[in-house]
Jmol script that loads the backbone (N, CA, C; Angstrom):
load data "model"
ATOM      1  N   MET A   1       0.976  -1.161   0.022  1.00  0.00           N
ATOM      2  CA  MET A   1      -0.388   0.085  -0.082  1.00  0.00           C
ATOM      3  C   MET A   1       0.562   0.982   0.078  1.00  0.00           C
ATOM      4  N   LEU A   2       0.444   2.198  -0.368  1.00  0.00           N
ATOM      5  CA  LEU A   2       0.949   3.679  -0.723  1.00  0.00           C
ATOM      6  C   LEU A   2       0.885   4.434   0.434  1.00  0.00           C
ATOM      7  N   GLY A   3      -0.188   4.420   1.056  1.00  0.00           N
ATOM      8  CA  GLY A   3      -0.521   5.241   2.269  1.00  0.00           C
ATOM      9  C   GLY A   3      -0.167   4.340   3.406  1.00  0.00           C
ATOM     10  N   THR A   4      -0.327   5.257   4.795  1.00  0.00           N
ATOM     11  CA  THR A   4      -0.560   4.547   5.968  1.00  0.00           C
ATOM     12  C   THR A   4      -1.822   4.599   6.617  1.00  0.00           C
ATOM     13  N   SER A   5      -2.227   3.564   7.222  1.00  0.00           N
ATOM     14  CA  SER A   5      -3.884   3.728   8.221  1.00  0.00           C
ATOM     15  C   SER A   5      -3.255   4.793   9.554  1.00  0.00           C
ATOM     16  N   SER A   6      -4.469   6.133   9.323  1.00  0.00           N
ATOM     17  CA  SER A   6      -4.599   6.449  10.125  1.00  0.00           C
ATOM     18  C   SER A   6      -5.050   5.945  11.982  1.00  0.00           C
ATOM     19  N   GLY A   7      -5.772   4.732  11.469  1.00  0.00           N
ATOM     20  CA  GLY A   7      -6.168   4.329  13.062  1.00  0.00           C
ATOM     21  C   GLY A   7      -6.866   3.057  12.266  1.00  0.00           C
ATOM     22  N   SER A   8      -7.165   1.948  13.379  1.00  0.00           N
ATOM     23  CA  SER A   8      -7.965   0.896  13.088  1.00  0.00           C
ATOM     24  C   SER A   8      -9.050   0.882  12.405  1.00  0.00           C
ATOM     25  N   LEU A   9      -9.595   0.443  11.316  1.00  0.00           N
ATOM     26  CA  LEU A   9     -11.085   0.049  11.249  1.00  0.00           C
ATOM     27  C   LEU A   9     -11.853  -0.374  12.217  1.00  0.00           C
ATOM     28  N   GLN A  10     -13.269   0.211  12.701  1.00  0.00           N
ATOM     29  CA  GLN A  10     -13.804  -0.600  13.877  1.00  0.00           C
ATOM     30  C   GLN A  10     -14.652  -1.319  12.977  1.00  0.00           C
ATOM     31  N   PHE A  11     -14.795  -2.748  13.767  1.00  0.00           N
ATOM     32  CA  PHE A  11     -16.038  -3.256  13.502  1.00  0.00           C
ATOM     33  C   PHE A  11     -17.245  -3.156  14.152  1.00  0.00           C
ATOM     34  N   ASP A  12     -18.443  -3.049  13.091  1.00  0.00           N
ATOM     35  CA  ASP A  12     -19.743  -2.937  13.674  1.00  0.00           C
ATOM     36  C   ASP A  12     -20.499  -4.113  13.615  1.00  0.00           C
ATOM     37  N   PRO A  13     -20.873  -5.066  14.532  1.00  0.00           N
ATOM     38  CA  PRO A  13     -21.464  -5.859  14.741  1.00  0.00           C
ATOM     39  C   PRO A  13     -23.388  -5.627  14.254  1.00  0.00           C
ATOM     40  N   GLU A  14     -23.904  -4.598  14.524  1.00  0.00           N
ATOM     41  CA  GLU A  14     -25.073  -3.705  14.205  1.00  0.00           C
ATOM     42  C   GLU A  14     -25.087  -2.737  13.057  1.00  0.00           C
ATOM     43  N   ILE A  15     -24.624  -3.552  11.767  1.00  0.00           N
ATOM     44  CA  ILE A  15     -24.389  -2.124  10.505  1.00  0.00           C
ATOM     45  C   ILE A  15     -25.961  -2.946  10.255  1.00  0.00           C
ATOM     46  N   GLU A  16     -26.388  -3.130  10.289  1.00  0.00           N
ATOM     47  CA  GLU A  16     -28.186  -2.866   9.552  1.00  0.00           C
ATOM     48  C   GLU A  16     -28.915  -1.638  10.719  1.00  0.00           C
ATOM     49  N   ARG A  17     -28.541  -1.675  11.862  1.00  0.00           N
ATOM     50  CA  ARG A  17     -29.276  -1.267  13.022  1.00  0.00           C
ATOM     51  C   ARG A  17     -28.600   0.305  12.723  1.00  0.00           C
ATOM     52  N   THR A  18     -27.132   0.325  12.295  1.00  0.00           N
ATOM     53  CA  THR A  18     -26.293   1.533  12.388  1.00  0.00           C
ATOM     54  C   THR A  18     -26.974   2.430  10.940  1.00  0.00           C
ATOM     55  N   ALA A  19     -27.205   1.633   9.750  1.00  0.00           N
ATOM     56  CA  ALA A  19     -27.574   2.032   8.649  1.00  0.00           C
ATOM     57  C   ALA A  19     -28.885   3.097   8.769  1.00  0.00           C
ATOM     58  N   ARG A  20     -29.829   1.786   9.388  1.00  0.00           N
ATOM     59  CA  ARG A  20     -30.877   2.789   9.291  1.00  0.00           C
ATOM     60  C   ARG A  20     -31.324   3.867  10.333  1.00  0.00           C
ATOM     61  N   ALA A  21     -29.974   4.159  11.239  1.00  0.00           N
ATOM     62  CA  ALA A  21     -30.257   5.379  12.249  1.00  0.00           C
ATOM     63  C   ALA A  21     -29.774   6.171  11.239  1.00  0.00           C
ATOM     64  N   ASN A  22     -28.502   6.373  10.347  1.00  0.00           N
ATOM     65  CA  ASN A  22     -28.187   6.667   9.702  1.00  0.00           C
ATOM     66  C   ASN A  22     -29.223   7.506   8.279  1.00  0.00           C
ATOM     67  N   ARG A  23     -29.961   6.299   8.125  1.00  0.00           N
ATOM     68  CA  ARG A  23     -31.012   7.026   6.777  1.00  0.00           C
ATOM     69  C   ARG A  23     -31.992   8.201   7.749  1.00  0.00           C
ATOM     70  N   LYS A  24     -32.415   7.315   9.065  1.00  0.00           N
ATOM     71  CA  LYS A  24     -33.319   8.139  10.023  1.00  0.00           C
ATOM     72  C   LYS A  24     -32.809   9.709  10.156  1.00  0.00           C
ATOM     73  N   ALA A  25     -31.466   9.732  10.076  1.00  0.00           N
ATOM     74  CA  ALA A  25     -31.098  10.851  10.755  1.00  0.00           C
ATOM     75  C   ALA A  25     -31.011  12.050   9.204  1.00  0.00           C
ATOM     76  N   VAL A  26     -30.964  11.702   8.236  1.00  0.00           N
ATOM     77  CA  VAL A  26     -30.647  12.167   7.091  1.00  0.00           C
ATOM     78  C   VAL A  26     -32.227  12.412   6.638  1.00  0.00           C
ATOM     79  N   ARG A  27     -33.164  11.792   6.919  1.00  0.00           N
ATOM     80  CA  ARG A  27     -34.727  11.824   6.234  1.00  0.00           C
ATOM     81  C   ARG A  27     -34.829  13.240   7.730  1.00  0.00           C
ATOM     82  N   LEU A  28     -34.786  13.079   8.971  1.00  0.00           N
ATOM     83  CA  LEU A  28     -34.901  14.513   9.381  1.00  0.00           C
ATOM     84  C   LEU A  28     -34.244  15.730   9.418  1.00  0.00           C
ATOM     85  N   ALA A  29     -33.046  15.386   9.222  1.00  0.00           N
ATOM     86  CA  ALA A  29     -32.717  16.689   8.272  1.00  0.00           C
ATOM     87  C   ALA A  29     -32.977  17.030   7.400  1.00  0.00           C
ATOM     88  N   ARG A  30     -33.623  16.526   6.180  1.00  0.00           N
ATOM     89  CA  ARG A  30     -34.039  16.987   4.582  1.00  0.00           C
ATOM     90  C   ARG A  30     -35.577  17.527   5.310  1.00  0.00           C
ATOM     91  N   GLU A  31     -36.212  16.928   6.731  1.00  0.00           N
ATOM     92  CA  GLU A  31     -37.743  17.455   6.422  1.00  0.00           C
ATOM     93  C   GLU A  31     -37.333  18.851   7.392  1.00  0.00           C
ATOM     94  N   THR A  32     -36.305  18.923   8.491  1.00  0.00           N
ATOM     95  CA  THR A  32     -35.991  19.970   8.975  1.00  0.00           C
ATOM     96  C   THR A  32     -35.684  21.167   8.446  1.00  0.00           C
ATOM     97  N   ALA A  33     -35.063  21.006   6.983  1.00  0.00           N
ATOM     98  CA  ALA A  33     -34.392  21.992   6.089  1.00  0.00           C
ATOM     99  C   ALA A  33     -35.761  22.343   5.354  1.00  0.00           C
ATOM    100  N   ARG A  34     -37.118  21.685   5.165  1.00  0.00           N
ATOM    101  CA  ARG A  34     -37.955  21.387   4.325  1.00  0.00           C
ATOM    102  C   ARG A  34     -38.677  22.642   5.127  1.00  0.00           C
ATOM    103  N   LEU A  35     -38.671  22.249   6.150  1.00  0.00           N
ATOM    104  CA  LEU A  35     -39.889  22.926   7.389  1.00  0.00           C
ATOM    105  C   LEU A  35     -39.107  24.743   7.260  1.00  0.00           C
ATOM    106  N   ALA A  36     -37.693  24.534   7.485  1.00  0.00           N
ATOM    107  CA  ALA A  36     -37.312  25.736   7.756  1.00  0.00           C
ATOM    108  C   ALA A  36     -37.549  26.999   6.321  1.00  0.00           C
ATOM    109  N   ALA A  37     -37.201  26.169   5.077  1.00  0.00           N
ATOM    110  CA  ALA A  37     -37.596  26.700   3.905  1.00  0.00           C
ATOM    111  C   ALA A  37     -38.990  26.738   3.681  1.00  0.00           C
ATOM    112  N   LEU A  38     -39.906  26.345   4.018  1.00  0.00           N
ATOM    113  CA  LEU A  38     -41.115  26.793   4.035  1.00  0.00           C
ATOM    114  C   LEU A  38     -41.726  27.971   4.929  1.00  0.00           C
ATOM    115  N   GLU A  39     -40.737  27.705   6.309  1.00  0.00           N
ATOM    116  CA  GLU A  39     -41.217  29.015   6.996  1.00  0.00           C
ATOM    117  C   GLU A  39     -40.789  30.401   6.487  1.00  0.00           C
ATOM    118  N   GLN A  40     -39.586  30.309   5.630  1.00  0.00           N
ATOM    119  CA  GLN A  40     -39.125  31.739   5.134  1.00  0.00           C
ATOM    120  C   GLN A  40     -40.209  31.817   4.179  1.00  0.00           C
ATOM    121  N   LEU A  41     -40.801  30.908   3.069  1.00  0.00           N
ATOM    122  CA  LEU A  41     -41.466  31.275   2.192  1.00  0.00           C
ATOM    123  C   LEU A  41     -42.718  31.938   2.858  1.00  0.00           C
ATOM    124  N   ILE A  42     -43.020  31.557   3.736  1.00  0.00           N
ATOM    125  CA  ILE A  42     -44.228  31.864   4.160  1.00  0.00           C
ATOM    126  C   ILE A  42     -44.392  33.222   5.163  1.00  0.00           C
ATOM    127  N   SER A  43     -43.014  33.587   5.315  1.00  0.00           N
ATOM    128  CA  SER A  43     -42.441  34.949   5.670  1.00  0.00           C
ATOM    129  C   SER A  43     -42.424  35.943   4.916  1.00  0.00           C
ATOM    130  N   GLU A  44     -41.963  35.611   3.376  1.00  0.00           N
ATOM    131  CA  GLU A  44     -41.497  35.932   2.449  1.00  0.00           C
ATOM    132  C   GLU A  44     -42.994  36.583   1.829  1.00  0.00           C
ATOM    133  N   GLU A  45     -44.061  36.129   1.483  1.00  0.00           N
ATOM    134  CA  GLU A  45     -45.071  36.074   1.259  1.00  0.00           C
ATOM    135  C   GLU A  45     -45.798  37.236   2.700  1.00  0.00           C
ATOM    136  N   GLU A  46     -46.086  37.390   3.927  1.00  0.00           N
ATOM    137  CA  GLU A  46     -46.214  37.941   4.525  1.00  0.00           C
ATOM    138  C   GLU A  46     -45.304  39.530   3.981  1.00  0.00           C
ATOM    139  N   THR A  47     -43.844  39.486   3.734  1.00  0.00           N
ATOM    140  CA  THR A  47     -43.428  40.654   3.344  1.00  0.00           C
ATOM    141  C   THR A  47     -43.883  41.182   2.374  1.00  0.00           C
ATOM    142  N   SER A  48     -44.262  40.291   1.269  1.00  0.00           N
ATOM    143  CA  SER A  48     -44.571  40.818  -0.186  1.00  0.00           C
ATOM    144  C   SER A  48     -46.016  41.472   0.159  1.00  0.00           C
ATOM    145  N   GLU A  49     -46.860  40.967   0.812  1.00  0.00           N
ATOM    146  CA  GLU A  49     -48.303  41.563   1.462  1.00  0.00           C
ATOM    147  C   GLU A  49     -47.837  42.866   1.532  1.00  0.00           C
ATOM    148  N   GLU A  50     -47.294  43.186   2.954  1.00  0.00           N
ATOM    149  CA  GLU A  50     -46.888  44.293   3.449  1.00  0.00           C
ATOM    150  C   GLU A  50     -46.240  44.965   2.233  1.00  0.00           C
ATOM    151  N   GLU A  51     -45.625  44.653   1.280  1.00  0.00           N
ATOM    152  CA  GLU A  51     -45.015  45.329   0.316  1.00  0.00           C
ATOM    153  C   GLU A  51     -46.382  46.302  -0.875  1.00  0.00           C
ATOM    154  N   LEU A  52     -47.078  45.204  -0.926  1.00  0.00           N
ATOM    155  CA  LEU A  52     -48.513  45.505  -1.644  1.00  0.00           C
ATOM    156  C   LEU A  52     -48.943  46.775  -0.939  1.00  0.00           C
ATOM    157  N   HIS A  53     -48.973  46.417   0.256  1.00  0.00           N
ATOM    158  CA  HIS A  53     -49.909  47.902   1.229  1.00  0.00           C
ATOM    159  C   HIS A  53     -49.058  49.017   0.839  1.00  0.00           C
ATOM    160  N   GLU A  54     -48.116  49.189   0.911  1.00  0.00           N
ATOM    161  CA  GLU A  54     -47.066  50.331   0.423  1.00  0.00           C
ATOM    162  C   GLU A  54     -47.451  50.594  -0.733  1.00  0.00           C
ATOM    163  N   MET A  55     -47.097  49.943  -1.900  1.00  0.00           N
ATOM    164  CA  MET A  55     -46.999  50.283  -3.353  1.00  0.00           C
ATOM    165  C   MET A  55     -48.620  50.685  -3.255  1.00  0.00           C
ATOM    166  N   ALA A  56     -49.614  50.304  -2.713  1.00  0.00           N
ATOM    167  CA  ALA A  56     -51.059  51.114  -2.811  1.00  0.00           C
ATOM    168  C   ALA A  56     -51.079  52.024  -2.752  1.00  0.00           C
ATOM    169  N   ASP A  57     -50.104  52.890  -1.035  1.00  0.00           N
ATOM    170  CA  ASP A  57     -50.137  53.984  -0.664  1.00  0.00           C
ATOM    171  C   ASP A  57     -49.242  54.588  -1.605  1.00  0.00           C
ATOM    172  N   ASN A  58     -48.473  54.128  -2.438  1.00  0.00           N
ATOM    173  CA  ASN A  58     -47.113  55.105  -3.061  1.00  0.00           C
ATOM    174  C   ASN A  58     -48.181  55.076  -4.496  1.00  0.00           C
ATOM    175  N   VAL A  59     -49.277  54.985  -4.499  1.00  0.00           N
ATOM    176  CA  VAL A  59     -50.117  55.256  -6.013  1.00  0.00           C
ATOM    177  C   VAL A  59     -50.494  56.962  -6.024  1.00  0.00           C
ATOM    178  N   HIS A  60     -50.730  57.348  -4.995  1.00  0.00           N
ATOM    179  CA  HIS A  60     -51.104  58.878  -4.974  1.00  0.00           C
ATOM    180  C   HIS A  60     -49.721  59.244  -4.670  1.00  0.00           C
ATOM    181  N   ASN A  61     -48.448  59.157  -4.489  1.00  0.00           N
ATOM    182  CA  ASN A  61     -47.865  59.411  -4.411  1.00  0.00           C
ATOM    183  C   ASN A  61     -46.649  58.835  -5.230  1.00  0.00           C
ATOM    184  N   PRO A  62     -46.777  58.851  -6.956  1.00  0.00           N
ATOM    185  CA  PRO A  62     -45.425  58.275  -7.531  1.00  0.00           C
ATOM    186  C   PRO A  62     -44.166  59.253  -7.120  1.00  0.00           C
ATOM    187  N   PRO A  63     -43.263  57.892  -7.527  1.00  0.00           N
ATOM    188  CA  PRO A  63     -41.454  58.409  -7.280  1.00  0.00           C
ATOM    189  C   PRO A  63     -41.497  59.476  -8.387  1.00  0.00           C
ATOM    190  N   PRO A  64     -40.437  60.214  -9.070  1.00  0.00           N
ATOM    191  CA  PRO A  64     -40.806  60.792 -10.138  1.00  0.00           C
ATOM    192  C   PRO A  64     -39.847  59.702 -11.306  1.00  0.00           C
ATOM    193  N   PRO A  65     -40.054  60.350 -12.226  1.00  0.00           N
ATOM    194  CA  PRO A  65     -39.690  59.299 -13.118  1.00  0.00           C
ATOM    195  C   PRO A  65     -38.102  59.524 -13.779  1.00  0.00           C
ATOM    196  N   PRO A  66     -37.488  58.212 -14.040  1.00  0.00           N
ATOM    197  CA  PRO A  66     -36.106  58.626 -13.996  1.00  0.00           C
ATOM    198  C   PRO A  66     -35.809  59.662 -15.435  1.00  0.00           C
ATOM    199  N   PRO A  67     -34.598  60.048 -15.616  1.00  0.00           N
ATOM    200  CA  PRO A  67     -33.593  60.384 -16.713  1.00  0.00           C
ATOM    201  C   PRO A  67     -33.903  60.159 -18.003  1.00  0.00           C
ATOM    202  N   PRO A  68     -34.479  60.644 -19.072  1.00  0.00           N
ATOM    203  CA  PRO A  68     -34.059  60.515 -20.144  1.00  0.00           C
ATOM    204  C   PRO A  68     -32.819  59.358 -20.416  1.00  0.00           C
ATOM    205  N   ARG A  69     -32.996  58.644 -21.012  1.00  0.00           N
ATOM    206  CA  ARG A  69     -31.416  57.361 -21.350  1.00  0.00           C
ATOM    207  C   ARG A  69     -30.850  58.262 -22.571  1.00  0.00           C
ATOM    208  N   ARG A  70     -29.764  58.708 -22.143  1.00  0.00           N
ATOM    209  CA  ARG A  70     -28.759  59.588 -23.128  1.00  0.00           C
ATOM    210  C   ARG A  70     -28.269  58.477 -24.134  1.00  0.00           C
ATOM    211  N   THR A  71     -28.123  58.965 -25.645  1.00  0.00           N
ATOM    212  CA  THR A  71     -27.124  58.273 -26.540  1.00  0.00           C
ATOM    213  C   THR A  71     -26.264  59.114 -27.302  1.00  0.00           C
ATOM    214  N   LEU A  72     -25.096  58.509 -27.923  1.00  0.00           N
ATOM    215  CA  LEU A  72     -24.033  59.118 -28.364  1.00  0.00           C
ATOM    216  C   LEU A  72     -24.449  60.190 -29.302  1.00  0.00           C
ATOM    217  N   GLY A  73     -25.416  60.303 -29.392  1.00  0.00           N
ATOM    218  CA  GLY A  73     -26.169  61.718 -30.596  1.00  0.00           C
ATOM    219  C   GLY A  73     -26.191  62.927 -29.605  1.00  0.00           C
ATOM    220  N   ASP A  74     -26.410  62.256 -28.416  1.00  0.00           N
ATOM    221  CA  ASP A  74     -26.500  63.857 -27.390  1.00  0.00           C
ATOM    222  C   ASP A  74     -25.469  64.144 -26.458  1.00  0.00           C
ATOM    223  N   TYR A  75     -24.079  63.342 -26.468  1.00  0.00           N
ATOM    224  CA  TYR A  75     -22.841  63.646 -26.336  1.00  0.00           C
ATOM    225  C   TYR A  75     -22.339  64.627 -27.900  1.00  0.00           C
ATOM    226  N   GLY A  76     -22.747  64.808 -28.677  1.00  0.00           N
ATOM    227  CA  GLY A  76     -22.324  65.393 -29.823  1.00  0.00           C
ATOM    228  C   GLY A  76     -23.389  66.488 -29.969  1.00  0.00           C
ATOM    229  N   GLN A  77     -24.039  67.021 -29.335  1.00  0.00           N
ATOM    230  CA  GLN A  77     -24.851  68.338 -29.564  1.00  0.00           C
ATOM    231  C   GLN A  77     -24.725  69.565 -29.044  1.00  0.00           C
ATOM    232  N   ARG A  78     -24.704  70.091 -29.494  1.00  0.00           N
ATOM    233  CA  ARG A  78     -24.203  71.535 -29.269  1.00  0.00           C
ATOM    234  C   ARG A  78     -25.113  72.209 -27.898  1.00  0.00           C
ATOM    235  N   ASN A  79     -24.313  72.820 -27.169  1.00  0.00           N
ATOM    236  CA  ASN A  79     -25.023  73.000 -25.740  1.00  0.00           C
ATOM    237  C   ASN A  79     -25.251  74.653 -25.464  1.00  0.00           C
ATOM    238  N   ASP A  80     -26.420  75.265 -25.603  1.00  0.00           N
ATOM    239  CA  ASP A  80     -26.488  76.792 -25.830  1.00  0.00           C
ATOM    240  C   ASP A  80     -25.321  77.545 -26.417  1.00  0.00           C
ATOM    241  N   GLY A  81     -25.201  77.082 -28.227  1.00  0.00           N
ATOM    242  CA  GLY A  81     -24.542  77.424 -28.916  1.00  0.00           C
ATOM    243  C   GLY A  81     -22.748  77.549 -28.477  1.00  0.00           C
ATOM    244  N   GLU A  82     -22.869  76.581 -27.470  1.00  0.00           N
ATOM    245  CA  GLU A  82     -20.978  76.518 -27.160  1.00  0.00           C
ATOM    246  C   GLU A  82     -20.615  75.309 -28.039  1.00  0.00           C
ATOM    247  N   VAL A  83     -19.503  75.009 -27.069  1.00  0.00           N
ATOM    248  CA  VAL A  83     -18.742  74.029 -27.839  1.00  0.00           C
ATOM    249  C   VAL A  83     -19.453  72.825 -27.893  1.00  0.00           C
ATOM    250  N   ALA A  84     -19.384  72.012 -28.946  1.00  0.00           N
ATOM    251  CA  ALA A  84     -20.059  70.744 -28.949  1.00  0.00           C
ATOM    252  C   ALA A  84     -19.213  69.896 -27.834  1.00  0.00           C
ATOM    253  N   ASN A  85     -20.731  69.525 -26.769  1.00  0.00           N
ATOM    254  CA  ASN A  85     -20.178  68.482 -25.861  1.00  0.00           C
ATOM    255  C   ASN A  85     -19.357  67.248 -26.233  1.00  0.00           C
ATOM    256  N   GLN A  86     -18.296  66.602 -25.553  1.00  0.00           N
ATOM    257  CA  GLN A  86     -17.282  65.649 -25.939  1.00  0.00           C
ATOM    258  C   GLN A  86     -16.966  64.867 -24.903  1.00  0.00           C
ATOM    259  N   GLY A  87     -17.779  64.708 -24.086  1.00  0.00           N
ATOM    260  CA  GLY A  87     -17.561  63.967 -22.920  1.00  0.00           C
ATOM    261  C   GLY A  87     -16.912  64.303 -21.766  1.00  0.00           C
ATOM    262  N   PHE A  88     -15.691  64.805 -21.981  1.00  0.00           N
ATOM    263  CA  PHE A  88     -15.063  65.485 -20.908  1.00  0.00           C
ATOM    264  C   PHE A  88     -14.748  67.108 -21.221  1.00  0.00           C
ATOM    265  N   GLN A  89     -15.173  67.805 -20.255  1.00  0.00           N
ATOM    266  CA  GLN A  89     -14.456  69.299 -20.298  1.00  0.00           C
ATOM    267  C   GLN A  89     -14.216  69.671 -19.142  1.00  0.00           C
ATOM    268  N   PRO A  90     -13.409  69.852 -18.878  1.00  0.00           N
ATOM    269  CA  PRO A  90     -12.654  70.484 -17.671  1.00  0.00           C
ATOM    270  C   PRO A  90     -13.227  71.532 -17.040  1.00  0.00           C
ATOM    271  N   ALA A  91     -13.312  71.880 -15.450  1.00  0.00           N
ATOM    272  CA  ALA A  91     -14.199  73.305 -15.116  1.00  0.00           C
ATOM    273  C   ALA A  91     -12.712  74.258 -15.682  1.00  0.00           C
ATOM    274  N   ASN A  92     -11.175  73.981 -15.560  1.00  0.00           N
ATOM    275  CA  ASN A  92     -10.536  74.873 -16.085  1.00  0.00           C
ATOM    276  C   ASN A  92      -9.867  74.656 -16.903  1.00  0.00           C
ATOM    277  N   PRO A  93     -10.339  74.561 -18.433  1.00  0.00           N
ATOM    278  CA  PRO A  93      -9.352  74.000 -19.604  1.00  0.00           C
ATOM    279  C   PRO A  93      -8.262  74.976 -19.618  1.00  0.00           C
ATOM    280  N   VAL A  94      -6.929  74.132 -19.291  1.00  0.00           N
ATOM    281  CA  VAL A  94      -5.632  74.796 -20.232  1.00  0.00           C
ATOM    282  C   VAL A  94      -5.017  74.024 -21.046  1.00  0.00           C
ATOM    283  N   THR A  95      -4.030  74.672 -21.529  1.00  0.00           N
ATOM    284  CA  THR A  95      -3.784  74.023 -23.155  1.00  0.00           C
ATOM    285  C   THR A  95      -2.129  73.209 -22.131  1.00  0.00           C
ATOM    286  N   PHE A  96      -2.066  72.127 -22.715  1.00  0.00           N
ATOM    287  CA  PHE A  96      -0.801  71.482 -22.395  1.00  0.00           C
ATOM    288  C   PHE A  96      -0.285  70.427 -23.747  1.00  0.00           C
ATOM    289  N   ASP A  97       0.764  70.106 -23.664  1.00  0.00           N
ATOM    290  CA  ASP A  97       1.468  69.531 -24.336  1.00  0.00           C
ATOM    291  C   ASP A  97       1.932  67.969 -24.152  1.00  0.00           C
ATOM    292  N   ILE A  98       1.744  67.157 -24.903  1.00  0.00           N
ATOM    293  CA  ILE A  98       1.442  65.848 -24.464  1.00  0.00           C
ATOM    294  C   ILE A  98       3.459  65.261 -25.459  1.00  0.00           C
ATOM    295  N   LYS A  99       4.202  64.771 -24.460  1.00  0.00           N
ATOM    296  CA  LYS A  99       5.329  64.751 -25.105  1.00  0.00           C
ATOM    297  C   LYS A  99       5.876  63.141 -24.825  1.00  0.00           C
ATOM    298  N   ASN A 100       6.662  62.796 -25.977  1.00  0.00           N
ATOM    299  CA  ASN A 100       6.891  61.786 -26.143  1.00  0.00           C
ATOM    300  C   ASN A 100       8.174  61.602 -25.684  1.00  0.00           C
ATOM    301  N   THR A 101       8.656  60.511 -24.351  1.00  0.00           N
ATOM    302  CA  THR A 101       9.791  60.377 -23.979  1.00  0.00           C
ATOM    303  C   THR A 101      10.243  58.882 -24.056  1.00  0.00           C
TER     304      THR A 101
END
end "model"
wireframe off; spacefill off
backbone 0.3
color backbone group
């Protein structure tokens, strides 16, 4: 053998009883997880009902609409007769030279 044993293998004279107990433990764990998921789903439904009531209240006070989506053409339009918007215009425009080094 390539590896060394870390301990001796224990003999189980009641292997069927142990297997049955293991299956029962797995079944109980699955059922517990299912019940927890069901409780979470119920609490989410209650939350969604509260959200529906809040949305019904907001019908009288709707949020403002989002600003219109800008397209590439919007970036090239002139602003009040000024230079066309090119996406980046510094507040203090200064001239500078880019030098190759």
